[in-house]
Steps between C-alpha positions, in 0.01 A plus 500: 500500500602856438451772760395844374632833628203520742585168666219309330566164341421472132426138415441582131803706401487404132224623270337245273494545125172637363286269290397646166143402409383504142168660409427240235348245737129433511482554876618860467234562237229357726617714791485813285149410383387438857650829616321692223169332584546575870566866426199530272269336753634728774423805285148372432448440873622848585265660248213285633575609857506868403178454301319333790615777733370766262166324455430396862722731705625202701854362497376139490129499411292315759775491764629853563 
């Protein structure tokens, strides 16, 4: 083990090499599609929440 200048022991003194991932894999494409869908649904939900607040005047209609 290596001790740092502050007296702490560093059990991982060597940095590991980064792994380069290619963007050509199918999994990366599916993750991008899922992220786009999630963002679009979040925007639709936000607009629906604002619309329900404008129409009813309640934050969550029927509860608050």
